[in-house]
C-alpha angles and dihedrals in degrees: 000000000000126000125186112202126189118207142181119210117188120198106297091009132136139174133204119217115199093210127133110230145142096191123065126180125179094212101178144351140174133189105168092272095314124113115302096189116133136191117229121195127181124217116298090010094283094145129022115190135178108208139184125195109290095028119124138176137193111214122222089227133029115256126208095215143004132211119214121195138176103261106196099021096217096134143336111297121215110192151133136239128198115216127189147166126221122344101353130186145135133225101173117164126236112275093034099064118087110203117192108177126199095263090054090048089055092051091046090054089065094237098108120096141172142180144173114239122207132199126252123243106284118254120198112246094018135094118240114229140192119189143188103214126199106198119232111260094022091128090219139103113221112221112204106209103169132021127185118178138175136186128215090226139026102282148117118282117218125197123184147140120271135184089203117091115226111240107248132051122218092184136264129308118270125245113246089217106076111236096020121118121275131257129271087221116101130212109219136179139179147119133266138172087215123081106246097186110111110249091000134203094024103039107056110151094206133010138169141167109242140185122238117283095350111125116229125198110215111229108230121182087186128025127251114247119209115196126206115288094027137092136210097234128196133194139145127241100258131062121256095017115128126225127198132188153177119222133189118193148166127220116218127185112247 
């Protein structure tokens, strides 16, 4: 007997599965770049495991249930475990197998969003900005998973957090699951003679020298997390030079 069980573990969350098994495999997990480690306990505390995606264990005794919890509580984990009894295996042929990986699970949950972001009309003596804004009181953390930016001239791109909202709204981000509700995250743009980056010029989160009109994907080993009342704000080094972008994000309850 084999059972594949999907799960969602918010920060501090856990689930109990009343399933008899002596084989447990943590087949896949995603958390927007945050830790995906889980704790697995069998009934009456007989076994206590810390597992990462790909780990598996064969128990010495069959258990009647397991409890799975978010181990490091960095972000919501969407994952899947495979549970079995006895000598378990699978030899399914192509065309019969339905594979739903963790990234697809995230999109299917309706919490994955994206949007193109375009520059304002340039104003001499002012920086041009684009901004991902998380409204105050939203109750969500915005997890920036992918960031592609370009500049209209050879320049340095600067990305940072800002408590100052850029002036104009281009609308909210779009759900990557057609028909699902939209994002709380706003795409904003505008110009300002003042530097809106928090702690600027010394506290840029990301920065890179770029060539004119050549999109650059920022390599991020860990995601950026924008809390309510703050924006991920982008500009280049010189006045009156536009910047455009493409952002993919998740929204996670705080």
